[in-house]
N, C-alpha and C positions, 0 to 999 in steps of 0.2 A: 592595511585595512582595504578589504576588498569593496568594489562598488557594487550598488544594487543595480542589477539589470533592468529593473522596472522605474528606476528613478530617472524622471524627465530632464536631461541634462542640455540637449543639443538644440539650437535653432535650426531653423529649415535650411539654411545655407550651409551649415556645418554637416547636417545629417545628409544632406544631398551629396555633398562632397565625398564623406565617408562611404555612402552607398553607392558612389559613382553615377549618380542620376541628376537630372536637371531639376531644379526646384520645384518647376511646374508640373513635373510628373508626380512628386510627391504631394503637390496639392489635389492634383486628379485622383491618386489613389486614396486621399483622404475623403474627397467627395463620394467616391465610390464606396467607401467603408472597408477597404482593404486593410488599411491602417490607420488606427485612431489615435493620433498623438495627443497628449496632454495640451491644455491651454493655459498659458501664463496670464497676468492680468494683462488687459489690453487685447485679449484674444490671440495672441501670438503663439504659434504651435512651438511645442517643445518635444522633443523626440528622445526615446530611452534607447539604451543598447539593444533591448528586445525587439523595439521597434525596427531599428536599422536591421537586423538579422532579418526580421520579416521582409523587410524591402529587399534585401539581398536575395531571399527565397522567391520572392515575386519576381524579380528580374530573372532569374535562372529559368523559372517555369515560363515566363514570357518569352525568353530566347530559344525555349525548346518548342515553341508554337502553341502554347496554351492560351486560350482567350482569357481575358480580363473576367468573364463571367465564370470560366472554368477555374481560374485562379482563386476567385472568391468561394466557389464550392470546395475546392481543395482545402483551403483554409479553414472553412466551417467544419468540414469533417474532420480535419486533424484536431481541432479544439474539441469536438465531440469526442474523439477518441481519448484525448487527454484527460477529459473530465470523467469518462468512463473507468479509464485505469486506475485514476485516483479514488474512484468510489469503489472498484473492486479490491484494491488494497485496504480500503478501510473496512470493509464488510470481511475480508479475509482476517484481518486483525481482531475484528470482534468475535468471528467464529472461533480463532484460536483462544480468546480470553474466555469465551463459555465453555469451550471443551475443557479448558484448564479448570473452571470453576465446577463444572460437571464432574470432572475426575476426583477432585478434591472432596466433593459432597458424597460421592459414591464409595468412599473408602471404607473397607471392613478390617476390624482388627481383631486379633486372637491372642491366646496365651500361647506363647511358644514352649519348647520342650524344656527350657531353662527357667520357665517363668516369666520370661521377658514378653514384651508386647511386639507383635510382629503384624504387619500389614498383609492382608489378603486380598486377591481379586475378588469381584463379586462372582458368586456362583461356585467358589472353591473351598475345600475343607481344609482345616490344618492336618498335618500328617499325624497318624495315629502314634500313640506313645508305645515305644517296645517295652515289653514287660521284662524287667531283669530276670535272667536265668536263676539269680540267686533267691528270688522270691518263690516259695514254694507254697502252695495252697494247701492248708490242711483239709482233708475230707475224711470224716469219720467213716469207718467200715460199716456196711449196711448189715442190717441185723438180719438174720435168717427167719423166714417166716416160719411159725411152728404149726 
């Protein structure tokens, strides 16, 4: 059974140990809004696996010299990018479904050479039947004018 990455499981001391940070640092990040842990009854913080991953990301950015305000902005932009990518995926799926419906509704059918029904592309015509050479049309001879 796989764990839900968003399920709040870890108390602050365990989360700090996993993220290799001091618990006070986690409290500061919570106050700044960088990480928003869930709250258990009694207002105790509970961190999820996703929260811990975010803490580790913050730590890497901080070690690279990015200020806390810069980190906050980076996280905000990453959230916006993820939301936009999700919306693009939704719109792409809707477009594919609309194209499929349009294709189905614009189908044209014709009788094939053997009398069967064939699907035709819009704007095209069925191939003309070839007249069998065995069929000879009778034309009466012209009468001469008198």
